[in-house]
SETORLO-64390 format. One record per residue: x, y, z of N, C-alpha, C, O in turn; residue number from 1. Coordinates in Angstrom, 1 decimal. Layout:
  n_east  n_north    n_up  ca_east  ca_north   ca_up  c_east  c_north    c_up  o_east  o_north    o_up  marmi
       X        Y       Z        X         Y       Z       X        Y       Z       X        Y       Z    NUM
...
***
This chain:
  n_east  n_north    n_up  ca_east  ca_north   ca_up  c_east  c_north    c_up  o_east  o_north    o_up  marmi
   -13.5     -9.4    16.1    -12.6      -8.4    15.7   -13.3     -7.0    15.7   -14.5     -6.9    15.5      1
   -12.6     -6.0    16.1    -13.2      -4.7    16.2   -12.6     -3.7    15.1   -13.1     -2.6    14.9      2
   -11.5     -4.1    14.5    -10.8      -3.2    13.5   -10.1     -3.9    12.4    -9.6     -5.1    12.6      3
    -9.9     -3.3    11.3     -9.1      -3.8    10.2    -8.2     -2.7     9.7    -8.7     -1.6     9.4      4
    -6.9     -3.0     9.5     -6.0      -2.1     8.9    -5.6     -2.7     7.6    -5.1     -3.8     7.5      5
    -5.7     -1.9     6.5     -5.5      -2.3     5.2    -4.2     -1.6     4.6    -4.1     -0.4     4.8      6
    -3.4     -2.4     3.9     -2.5      -1.8     2.9    -3.3     -1.1     1.8    -4.5     -1.4     1.6      7
    -2.7     -0.2     1.0     -3.5       0.5     0.0    -3.2     -0.1    -1.4    -4.1     -0.7    -2.1      8
    -2.0      0.1    -1.9     -1.6      -0.3    -3.3    -1.6     -1.8    -3.4    -0.8     -2.5    -2.7      9
    -2.4     -2.4    -4.3     -2.4      -3.8    -4.5    -3.3     -4.5    -3.6    -3.5     -5.8    -3.7     10
    -3.9     -3.8    -2.6     -4.8      -4.4    -1.7    -6.2     -3.9    -1.8    -7.2     -4.6    -2.1     11
    -6.4     -2.6    -1.7     -7.7      -1.9    -1.9    -7.8     -1.4    -3.3    -8.8     -1.5    -3.9     12
    -6.7     -0.8    -3.8     -6.7      -0.1    -5.1    -5.6     -0.7    -6.1    -4.5     -1.0    -5.6     13
    -6.0     -0.7    -7.3     -5.0      -1.1    -8.3    -4.4      0.3    -8.8    -4.9      1.0    -9.6     14
    -3.2      0.5    -8.2     -2.5       1.8    -8.4    -1.3      1.7    -9.3    -0.5      2.6    -9.5     15
    -1.2      0.5    -9.9      0.0       0.2   -10.7     0.2      1.2   -11.9     1.3      1.6   -12.2     16
    -0.9      1.5   -12.5     -0.8       2.4   -13.7    -0.4      3.8   -13.3     0.4      4.4   -13.9     17
    -0.9      4.3   -12.1     -0.5       5.6   -11.7     0.9      5.7   -11.3     1.6      6.7   -11.6     18
     1.5      4.6   -10.7      2.9       4.7   -10.3     3.8      4.5   -11.5     4.8      5.2   -11.6     19
     3.4      3.6   -12.4      4.2       3.4   -13.6     4.3      4.7   -14.5     5.3      5.1   -14.9     20
     3.1      5.3   -14.6      3.0       6.5   -15.4     3.9      7.6   -14.8     4.6      8.3   -15.5     21
     3.8      7.8   -13.4      4.5       8.8   -12.8     6.0      8.6   -12.8     6.8      9.5   -13.0     22
     6.4      7.3   -12.6      7.9       7.0   -12.7     8.4      7.3   -14.1     9.5      7.8   -14.2     23
     7.6      6.9   -15.1      8.1       7.1   -16.4     8.2      8.5   -16.9     9.1      8.9   -17.6     24
     7.3      9.3   -16.4      7.3      10.8   -16.6     8.6     11.4   -15.9     9.3     12.2   -16.5     25
     8.9     10.8   -14.7     10.1      11.3   -14.0    11.4     10.9   -14.8    12.3     11.7   -15.0     26
    11.4      9.6   -15.2     12.6       9.1   -16.0    12.8      9.9   -17.3    13.9     10.2   -17.7     27
    11.7     10.2   -17.9     11.7      10.9   -19.2    12.3     12.3   -19.0    13.1     12.8   -19.7     28
    11.9     13.0   -17.9     12.4      14.3   -17.6    13.9     14.3   -17.2    14.6     15.2   -17.4     29
    14.3     13.1   -16.7     15.7      12.9   -16.4    16.6     12.4   -17.6    17.8     12.3   -17.5     30
    15.9     12.2   -18.7     16.6      11.7   -19.9    17.0     10.3   -19.9    17.9      9.8   -20.5     31
    16.2      9.5   -19.1     16.5       8.0   -18.9    15.4      7.2   -19.6    14.3      7.8   -20.0     32
    15.7      5.9   -19.8     14.7       5.1   -20.5    13.6      4.7   -19.5    13.7      4.8   -18.3     33
    12.4      4.3   -20.1     11.2       3.9   -19.2    11.4      2.5   -18.6    12.2      1.7   -19.1     34
    10.5      2.3   -17.6     10.4       0.9   -17.1     9.0      0.4   -17.5     8.2      1.1   -18.0     35
     8.9     -0.9   -17.4      7.6      -1.6   -17.8     6.7     -1.7   -16.6     7.1     -1.5   -15.4     36
     5.4     -1.9   -16.8      4.5      -2.1   -15.7     4.9     -3.3   -14.8     4.7     -3.3   -13.6     37
     5.4     -4.4   -15.5      5.8      -5.6   -14.7     7.0     -5.3   -13.8     7.1     -5.8   -12.7     38
     7.9     -4.4   -14.3      9.0      -4.0   -13.5     8.5     -3.2   -12.3     8.9     -3.5   -11.1     39
     7.6     -2.3   -12.5      7.1      -1.4   -11.5     6.4     -2.3   -10.4     6.5     -2.0    -9.2     40
     5.6     -3.3   -10.8      4.9      -4.2    -9.9     5.9     -4.8    -8.9     5.6     -5.0    -7.7     41
     7.1     -5.2    -9.4      8.1      -5.8    -8.5     8.8     -4.7    -7.6     9.3     -5.1    -6.5     42
     8.8     -3.5    -8.1      9.6      -2.4    -7.4     8.8     -1.8    -6.2     9.3     -1.2    -5.3     43
     7.4     -1.9    -6.2      6.6      -1.2    -5.2     6.5     -2.0    -4.0     6.7     -3.2    -3.9     44
     6.1     -1.3    -2.9      5.9      -2.0    -1.6     6.7     -1.5    -0.5     6.3     -1.5     0.7     45
     7.9     -0.9    -0.8      8.8      -0.4     0.2     8.9      1.1     0.3     9.8      1.7     0.8     46
     7.9      1.8    -0.3      7.9       3.3    -0.3     8.5      3.9    -1.6     9.1      3.2    -2.4     47
     8.3      5.2    -1.7      8.6       5.9    -2.9    10.1      5.9    -3.2    10.6      5.8    -4.4     48
    11.0      6.0    -2.2     12.4       6.1    -2.4    12.9      4.8    -3.0    13.8      4.8    -3.9     49
    12.5      3.6    -2.4     13.0       2.3    -2.9    12.5      2.2    -4.4    13.2      1.7    -5.2     50
    11.2      2.6    -4.6     10.6       2.5    -6.0    11.5      3.3    -7.0    11.8      2.8    -8.0     51
    11.9      4.5    -6.6     12.7       5.3    -7.5    14.1      4.8    -7.6    14.7      4.8    -8.7     52
    14.7      4.3    -6.5     16.1       3.7    -6.6    16.1      2.5    -7.6    17.0      2.5    -8.5     53
    15.1      1.6    -7.5     15.1       0.5    -8.3    14.8      0.9    -9.8    15.3      0.3   -10.7     54
    13.9      1.9    -9.9     13.6       2.3   -11.3    14.8      3.0   -12.0    15.0      2.8   -13.1     55
    15.5      3.8   -11.2     16.7       4.5   -11.8    17.7      3.4   -12.2    18.3      3.5   -13.3     56
    17.9      2.4   -11.4     18.9       1.4   -11.8    18.5      0.6   -13.0    19.3      0.3   -13.9     57
    17.2      0.3   -13.1     16.6      -0.4   -14.3    16.7      0.5   -15.5    16.8      0.0   -16.7     58
    16.7      1.8   -15.3     16.6       2.8   -16.5    18.0      3.2   -16.9    18.1      4.1   -17.8     59
    19.1      2.7   -16.2     20.4       3.1   -16.7    21.3      3.8   -15.7    22.5      3.9   -15.9     60
    20.7      4.3   -14.6     21.5       5.0   -13.6    21.9      3.9   -12.6    21.3      3.7   -11.5     61
    22.9      3.1   -13.0     23.1       1.8   -12.3    23.4      1.8   -10.8    23.1      0.8   -10.1     62
    23.9      2.9   -10.3     24.1       3.0    -8.8    23.1      4.0    -8.2    23.3      4.4    -7.0     63
    22.1      4.4    -8.9     21.1       5.3    -8.4    21.7      6.6    -7.9    21.3      7.1    -6.8     64
    22.7      7.1    -8.5     23.4       8.3    -8.1    22.6      9.5    -8.2    22.9     10.5    -7.5     65
    21.5      9.5    -9.0     20.7      10.7    -9.2    19.4     10.6    -8.3    18.3     11.2    -8.7     66
    19.4      9.8    -7.2     18.2       9.6    -6.5    17.6     10.8    -5.9    16.3     10.9    -5.9     67
    18.4     11.8    -5.4     17.8      13.0    -4.8    17.0     13.8    -5.9    15.9     14.3    -5.7     68
    17.6     13.9    -7.1     17.0      14.6    -8.2    15.7     13.8    -8.6    14.7     14.4    -8.8     69
    15.8     12.5    -8.6     14.7      11.7    -9.0    13.5     11.8    -8.0    12.3     11.9    -8.4     70
    13.8     11.9    -6.7     12.8      12.0    -5.7    12.1     13.3    -5.8    10.9     13.4    -5.6     71
    12.8     14.3    -6.1     12.2      15.7    -6.1    11.3     15.8    -7.3    10.2     16.3    -7.2     72
    11.7     15.2    -8.5     10.9      15.2    -9.7     9.6     14.3    -9.5     8.5     14.7    -9.8     73
     9.9     13.1    -9.0      8.8      12.1    -8.7     7.8     12.7    -7.8     6.6     12.5    -8.0     74
     8.2     13.3    -6.7      7.3      13.9    -5.7     6.4     14.9    -6.4     5.2     14.9    -6.1     75
     6.9     15.7    -7.2      6.1      16.7    -7.9     5.1     16.1    -8.9     3.9     16.4    -8.9     76
     5.6     15.1    -9.7      4.8      14.5   -10.7     3.7     13.6   -10.1     2.6     13.6   -10.5     77
     4.1     12.8    -9.1      3.2      11.8    -8.5     2.1     12.5    -7.7     1.0     12.0    -7.7     78
     2.4     13.7    -7.1      1.4      14.4    -6.4     0.2     14.8    -7.4    -1.0     14.9    -7.0     79
     0.6     15.1    -8.6     -0.4      15.5    -9.6    -1.1     14.3   -10.2    -2.3     14.4   -10.6     80
    -0.5     13.1   -10.2     -1.0      12.0   -10.9    -1.3     10.7   -10.0    -1.5      9.6   -10.6     81
    -1.4     10.9    -8.7     -1.5       9.8    -7.8    -2.9      9.1    -8.0    -3.0      7.9    -7.5     82
    -3.8      9.7    -8.6     -5.1       9.0    -8.8    -5.4      8.7   -10.2    -6.5      8.3   -10.6     83
    -4.3      8.8   -11.1     -4.4       8.5   -12.5    -4.8      7.0   -12.7    -4.0      6.1   -12.4     84
    -5.9      6.8   -13.3     -6.4       5.5   -13.6    -6.5      4.5   -12.4    -6.5      3.3   -12.6     85
    -6.6      5.1   -11.2     -6.7       4.3   -10.0    -8.1      3.8    -9.8    -9.1      4.6    -9.9     86
    -8.3      2.5    -9.6     -9.6       2.0    -9.3    -9.6      1.0    -8.1    -8.5      0.4    -7.9     87
   -10.7      0.9    -7.4    -10.7      -0.2    -6.4   -10.8     -1.5    -7.1   -11.4     -1.7    -8.1     88
   -10.2     -2.6    -6.5    -10.4      -3.9    -7.0   -11.9     -4.3    -6.9   -12.6     -3.9    -6.0     89
   -12.3     -5.2    -7.8    -13.7      -5.7    -7.8   -14.0     -6.3    -6.4   -13.3     -7.1    -5.9     90
   -15.2     -5.9    -5.9    -15.6      -6.4    -4.6   -15.2     -5.7    -3.4   -15.7     -5.9    -2.3     91
   -14.2     -4.8    -3.6    -13.6      -4.0    -2.4   -14.6     -3.1    -1.8   -14.8     -3.1    -0.6     92
   -15.3     -2.2    -2.6    -16.3      -1.3    -1.9   -17.4     -2.0    -1.1   -17.7     -1.6    -0.1     93
   -17.9     -3.1    -1.7    -18.9      -3.9    -1.0   -18.4     -4.5     0.3   -19.1     -4.5     1.3     94
   -17.2     -5.0     0.2    -16.6      -5.7     1.4   -16.4     -4.6     2.5   -16.7     -4.9     3.7     95
   -15.9     -3.4     2.1    -15.7      -2.4     3.1   -17.0     -1.9     3.7   -17.1     -1.7     4.9     96
   -18.0     -1.8     2.9    -19.3      -1.4     3.4   -19.9     -2.4     4.4   -20.4     -2.1     5.4     97
   -19.7     -3.7     4.1    -20.2      -4.8     4.9   -19.5     -4.7     6.3   -20.1     -4.9     7.3     98
   -18.2     -4.4     6.3    -17.4      -4.3     7.5   -17.9     -3.1     8.3   -18.1     -3.2     9.5     99
   -18.1     -2.0     7.6    -18.5      -0.8     8.3   -19.9     -1.0     8.9   -20.2     -0.5    10.0    100
   -20.8     -1.7     8.2    -22.1      -2.0     8.7   -22.1     -2.9    10.0   -23.0     -2.8    10.8    101
   -21.0     -3.6    10.1    -20.8      -4.5    11.3   -20.2     -3.7    12.5   -20.1     -4.2    13.6    102
   -19.9     -2.4    12.2    -19.3      -1.6    13.3   -17.8     -1.7    13.4   -17.2     -1.3    14.4    103
   -17.2     -2.3    12.4    -15.7      -2.5    12.4   -15.0     -1.2    12.1   -15.4     -0.5    11.1    104
   -14.0     -0.8    12.9    -13.2       0.4    12.5   -12.3      0.0    11.3   -11.8     -1.1    11.2    105
   -12.1      1.0    10.4    -11.3       0.7     9.2   -10.2      1.8     9.1   -10.4      3.0     9.3    106
    -9.0      1.3     8.7     -7.9       2.2     8.6    -7.0      1.8     7.4    -7.0      0.6     7.0    107
    -6.3      2.7     6.8     -5.3       2.4     5.8    -3.9      2.8     6.3    -3.7      3.8     6.8    108
    -3.0      1.9     6.0     -1.6       2.2     6.3    -0.7      1.8     5.1    -0.7      0.6     4.7    109
    -0.1      2.8     4.5      0.6       2.6     3.2     2.0      3.1     3.4     2.3      4.0     4.2    110
     2.9      2.6     2.6      4.3       3.1     2.5     4.4      4.2     1.4     5.4      4.8     1.2    111
     3.3      4.5     0.7      3.1       5.7    -0.2     3.2      6.9     0.7     2.8      6.9     1.8    112
     3.8      8.0     0.2      3.9       9.2     1.0     2.5      9.6     1.5     1.5      9.4     0.9    113
     2.5     10.2     2.7      1.2      10.4     3.5     0.2     11.3     2.7    -1.0     11.0     2.6    114
     0.7     12.3     2.1     -0.2      13.3     1.4    -0.9     12.5     0.2    -2.1     12.7     0.0    115
    -0.2     11.7    -0.5     -0.8      11.0    -1.7    -1.7      9.9    -1.2    -2.7      9.6    -1.8    116
    -1.3      9.2    -0.1     -2.2       8.2     0.5    -3.6      8.7     0.8    -4.6      8.2     0.5    117
    -3.6      9.9     1.6     -4.8      10.5     2.0    -5.6     10.9     0.7    -6.8     10.7     0.6    118
    -4.9     11.5    -0.3     -5.6      11.9    -1.5    -6.2     10.8    -2.2    -7.4     10.9    -2.7    119
    -5.5      9.6    -2.4     -6.1       8.5    -3.1    -7.3      7.9    -2.3    -8.3      7.6    -2.9    120
    -7.2      7.8    -1.0     -8.3       7.2    -0.2    -9.5      8.1    -0.3   -10.6      7.5    -0.5    121
    -9.4      9.4    -0.2    -10.5      10.3    -0.3   -11.1     10.3    -1.7   -12.4     10.3    -1.9    122
   -10.3     10.2    -2.7    -10.8      10.3    -4.1   -11.5      9.0    -4.5   -12.5      9.1    -5.2    123
   -11.1      7.9    -4.0    -11.6       6.6    -4.4   -12.8      6.1    -3.5   -13.8      5.6    -3.9    124
   -12.6      6.4    -2.2    -13.6       5.9    -1.2   -14.4      6.9    -0.4   -15.3      6.6     0.4    125
   -14.1      8.2    -0.7    -14.8       9.3     0.0   -14.3      9.5     1.4   -13.2      9.0     1.7    126
   -15.0     10.3     2.2    -14.4      10.7     3.5   -15.0      9.9     4.7   -14.6     10.0     5.8    127
   -16.1      9.1     4.4    -16.8       8.5     5.5   -16.4      7.1     5.9   -16.6      6.7     7.0    128
   -15.8      6.4     4.9    -15.6       4.9     5.1   -14.5      4.6     6.1   -14.6      3.7     7.0    129
   -13.4      5.3     6.0    -12.2       5.0     6.8   -12.1      6.0     8.0   -12.2      7.2     7.9    130
   -11.8      5.4     9.2    -11.5       6.2    10.3   -10.2      6.9    10.2   -10.0      8.1    10.6    131
    -9.2      6.2     9.6     -7.8       6.8     9.4    -7.2      6.4     8.1    -7.4      5.2     7.7    132
    -6.5      7.3     7.5     -5.7       6.9     6.3    -4.3      7.5     6.5    -4.2      8.7     6.6    133
    -3.3      6.7     6.5     -1.9       7.1     6.9    -0.9      6.6     5.9    -0.9      5.4     5.6    134
    -0.1      7.5     5.4      1.1       7.0     4.6     2.4      7.3     5.3     2.4      7.5     6.5    135
     3.4      7.2     4.5      4.8       7.4     5.1     5.0      8.8     5.6     4.8      9.8     4.8    136
     5.4      9.0     6.8      5.6      10.4     7.3     6.7     10.4     8.3     7.1      9.3     8.8    137
     7.3     11.6     8.6      8.4      11.7     9.5     8.0     11.2    10.9     6.9     11.4    11.3    138
     8.9     10.5    11.5      8.7      10.1    12.9     8.1      8.8    13.1     8.1      8.2    14.2    139
     7.6      8.2    12.0      7.0       6.8    12.1     7.7      6.0    11.0     7.6      6.2     9.8    140
     8.5      5.0    11.5      9.2       4.2    10.5     8.3      3.5     9.6     7.2      3.1    10.0    141
     8.7      3.3     8.3      7.8       2.7     7.3     7.7      1.2     7.5     8.6      0.6     8.2    142
     6.7      0.6     7.0      6.5      -0.8     7.0     7.8     -1.5     6.4     8.3     -0.9     5.4    143
     8.2     -2.6     6.9      7.6      -3.6     7.8     7.8     -3.3     9.3     7.4     -4.1    10.1    144
     8.3     -2.1     9.6      8.4      -1.8    11.0     6.9     -1.6    11.5     6.1     -1.2    10.8    145
     6.7     -2.0    12.8      5.3      -2.0    13.3     4.7     -0.7    13.8     3.6     -0.6    14.2    146
     5.5      0.4    13.7      5.2       1.7    14.3     3.8      2.2    13.9     3.0      2.6    14.7    147
     3.6      2.2    12.5      2.3       2.7    12.0     1.1      1.9    12.4     0.1      2.5    12.7    148
     1.3      0.6    12.5      0.2      -0.3    13.0    -0.2      0.0    14.4    -1.3      0.2    14.8    149
     0.9      0.1    15.3      0.7       0.4    16.7     0.0      1.8    16.9    -0.9      1.9    17.7    150
     0.5      2.7    16.1     -0.1       4.1    16.2    -1.6      4.0    15.9    -2.4      4.6    16.6    151
    -2.0      3.3    14.8     -3.4       3.2    14.4    -4.3      2.5    15.4    -5.4      2.9    15.6    152
    -3.8      1.4    16.0     -4.6       0.7    16.9    -4.8      1.5    18.2    -5.9      1.4    18.9    153
    -3.8      2.3    18.5     -4.0       3.2    19.6    -5.1      4.3    19.3    -5.9      4.5    20.2    154
    -5.0      4.8    18.1     -6.1       5.8    17.7    -7.5      5.2    17.7    -8.4      5.9    18.1    155
    -7.6      3.9    17.3     -8.9       3.3    17.2    -9.3      2.6    18.6   -10.4      2.1    18.7    156
    -8.4      2.7    19.6     -8.7       2.2    20.9    -9.1      0.7    20.9   -10.1      0.3    21.5    157
    -8.3      0.0    20.1     -8.4      -1.5    20.1    -7.1     -2.2    20.5    -6.1     -1.5    20.4    158
    -7.2     -3.4    20.9     -6.0      -4.2    21.2    -5.5     -4.9    19.9    -6.2     -5.0    18.9    159
    -4.2     -5.4    20.0     -3.7      -6.2    18.9    -4.5     -7.4    18.5    -4.7     -7.7    17.3    160
    -5.1     -8.0    19.5     -5.9      -9.2    19.3    -7.2     -8.9    18.7    -7.9     -9.8    18.1    161
    -7.7     -7.6    18.7     -9.0      -7.2    18.2    -8.8     -6.6    16.7    -9.8     -6.1    16.2    162
    -7.6     -6.7    16.2     -7.4      -6.0    14.9    -6.8     -7.0    13.9    -5.8     -7.7    14.2    163
    -7.2     -6.9    12.6     -6.6      -7.7    11.5    -5.8     -6.7    10.7    -6.1     -5.5    10.5    164
    -4.7     -7.3    10.1     -3.9      -6.5     9.2    -4.0     -7.2     7.8    -3.8     -8.4     7.7    165
    -4.3     -6.5     6.7     -4.6      -7.1     5.4    -3.7     -6.4     4.4    -3.7     -5.2     4.3    166
    -2.9     -7.2     3.6     -2.1      -6.7     2.6    -1.7     -7.7     1.5    -2.1     -8.8     1.6    167
    -1.0     -7.2     0.5     -0.8      -8.1    -0.7     0.7     -8.5    -0.9     1.0     -9.1    -1.9    168
     1.6     -8.1     0.0      3.0      -8.3    -0.3     3.8     -8.9     0.9     3.2     -9.0     2.0    169
     5.0     -9.3     0.6      5.9      -9.8     1.7     6.1     -8.7     2.7     6.3     -9.0     3.9    170
     6.1     -7.5     2.3      6.3      -6.3     3.3     5.1     -6.3     4.3     5.3     -6.1     5.5    171
     3.9     -6.6     3.7      2.7      -6.6     4.6     2.7     -7.8     5.5     2.4     -7.6     6.7    172
     3.1     -8.9     5.0      3.2     -10.1     5.9     4.1     -9.8     7.1     3.8    -10.2     8.2    173
     5.2     -9.2     6.8      6.2      -8.9     7.8     5.7     -7.8     8.8     6.0     -7.9    10.0    174
     5.0     -6.9     8.2      4.4      -5.8     9.1     3.5     -6.3    10.1     3.6     -6.0    11.3    175
     2.5     -7.2     9.6      1.5      -7.7    10.5     2.2     -8.6    11.6     1.9     -8.5    12.8    176
     3.2     -9.4    11.2      3.9     -10.3    12.1     4.7     -9.4    13.1     4.6     -9.7    14.3    177
     5.4     -8.4    12.7      6.2      -7.5    13.6     5.3     -6.8    14.6     5.7     -6.5    15.7    178
     4.0     -6.5    14.2      3.1      -5.8    15.0     2.3     -6.7    16.0     1.7     -6.2    16.9    179
     2.4     -8.0    15.7      1.7      -9.0    16.5     0.2     -9.1    16.2    -0.6     -9.5    17.0    180
    -0.1     -8.8    14.9     -1.5      -8.9    14.5    -1.7    -10.1    13.6    -0.8    -10.6    12.9    181
    -2.9    -10.7    13.6     -3.3     -11.7    12.6    -3.3    -11.0    11.3    -3.9    -10.0    11.1    182
    -2.6    -11.7    10.3     -2.4     -11.0     9.0    -2.9    -11.9     7.9    -2.7    -13.1     7.8    183
    -3.7    -11.2     7.0     -4.4     -11.8     5.9    -3.7    -11.3     4.6    -3.6    -10.1     4.4    184
    -3.2    -12.3     3.8     -2.6     -11.9     2.5    -3.7    -12.0     1.4    -4.4    -13.0     1.4    185
    -3.8    -11.0     0.5     -4.7     -11.0    -0.6    -4.0    -11.4    -1.9    -2.9    -11.0    -2.1    186
    -4.7    -12.2    -2.7     -4.1     -12.8    -3.9    -4.4    -12.1    -5.2    -4.1    -12.6    -6.3    187
    -5.1    -10.9    -5.1     -5.4     -10.2    -6.3    -4.4     -9.0    -6.5    -4.6     -8.2    -7.4    188
    -3.4     -8.9    -5.7     -2.6      -7.7    -5.7    -1.3     -7.9    -6.5    -1.3     -8.5    -7.6    189
    -0.2     -7.3    -6.0      1.1      -7.2    -6.8     2.0     -8.4    -6.6     3.0     -8.5    -7.3    190
     1.7     -9.4    -5.7      2.5     -10.5    -5.5     1.7    -11.8    -5.7     0.5    -11.8    -5.7    191
     2.5    -12.9    -5.8      1.8     -14.2    -6.0     1.7    -15.0    -4.7     2.2    -14.6    -3.7    192
     1.0    -16.1    -4.8      0.7     -17.0    -3.6     2.0    -17.4    -2.9     2.1    -17.4    -1.7    193
     2.9    -17.9    -3.7      4.2     -18.4    -3.2     4.9    -17.4    -2.3     5.4    -17.7    -1.3    194
     4.9    -16.1    -2.9      5.6     -15.0    -2.1     4.9    -14.8    -0.8     5.6    -14.7     0.2    195
     3.6    -14.8    -0.8      2.9     -14.5     0.5     3.0    -15.7     1.4     3.1    -15.5     2.7    196
     3.0    -16.9     0.9      3.1     -18.1     1.8     4.5    -18.1     2.4     4.7    -18.4     3.6    197
     5.5    -17.8     1.6      6.9     -17.8     2.1     7.1    -16.7     3.1     7.8    -16.9     4.1    198
     6.4    -15.6     2.9      6.5     -14.4     3.8     5.8    -14.6     5.2     6.1    -13.9     6.1    199
     4.9    -15.6     5.2      4.3     -16.0     6.5     3.0    -15.3     6.8     2.7    -15.1     8.0    200
     2.2    -15.0     5.8      0.8     -14.5     6.1     0.1    -15.6     6.8     0.2    -16.8     6.5    201
    -0.8    -15.3     7.8     -1.5     -16.3     8.5    -2.6    -17.0     7.7    -2.7    -18.2     7.8    202
    -3.2    -16.2     6.8     -4.3     -16.8     5.9    -4.2    -16.1     4.6    -3.7    -14.9     4.5    203
    -4.6    -16.7     3.5     -4.7     -16.1     2.2    -6.1    -16.1     1.7    -6.8    -17.1     1.9    204
    -6.5    -15.1     1.0     -7.9     -15.0     0.4    -7.8    -14.7    -1.0    -6.9    -13.9    -1.5    205
    -8.7    -15.2    -1.8     -8.8     -15.0    -3.3    -9.7    -13.9    -3.6    -9.6    -13.2    -4.7    206
   -10.7    -13.6    -2.8    -11.8     -12.6    -3.1   -12.0    -11.8    -1.8   -11.9    -12.2    -0.7    207
   -12.3    -10.5    -2.0    -12.6      -9.6    -0.9   -13.6    -10.1     0.1   -13.5     -9.9     1.3    208
   -14.7    -10.7    -0.4    -15.8     -11.1     0.5   -15.3    -12.2     1.5   -16.0    -12.4     2.5    209
   -14.3    -12.9     1.1    -13.8     -13.9     2.0   -13.2    -13.3     3.3   -13.1    -14.1     4.3    210
   -12.9    -12.0     3.3    -12.4     -11.4     4.6   -13.4    -11.4     5.7   -13.1    -11.4     6.9    211
   -14.7    -11.4     5.3    -15.8     -11.3     6.3   -15.8    -12.4     7.3   -16.3    -12.3     8.4    212
   -15.3    -13.6     6.8    -15.3     -14.8     7.7   -14.4    -14.6     8.9   -14.5    -15.2    10.0    213
   -13.4    -13.7     8.8    -12.4     -13.5     9.9   -12.9    -12.5    10.9   -12.3    -12.3    12.0    214
   -14.0    -11.8    10.7    -14.5     -10.8    11.6   -15.8    -11.2    12.3   -16.3    -10.5    13.2    215
***
């Protein structure tokens, strides 16, 4: 293998608190009730708009009729708080360094908005570790569409066969499959083993250092 593309939320970083915090500040500003961290865990993975739609419905706006207002408020609040209490999962920095030392190209592909994706990656991992960090942006369909993966492997000058895709959700399993990459599901993130098995991840790992066997 010459490259690894990682999902961000629930794979490299535990961002659940930052997202729950930002969603609840948004709902509070809109005069709606809060969601729980467990609800947020189930709502994430398909980008900010889906997260807000599901959160609005759970908070009492049953048909998410205030989604545009919610997106505008959430965008402002999340931009300020996207690194709030965010930490890398145990063993992640060491695993990334081991990959980098082997000469493996590293990239992040998230359904989080691009600006916040870049901000989180730089704040948590610095500027040297990853070749690319990309979030949701205009012109590239969000995961599970394969566009972002294909764009990144082109930038890194590797083939599909030379690149692993690593993520923690059914969206990630579908993304890797749609892009034609070997896909590794991680079991420390926002979804459970059954979800990832059903979604069709090629392999599952319990600890970050287990990834090294695949490269």
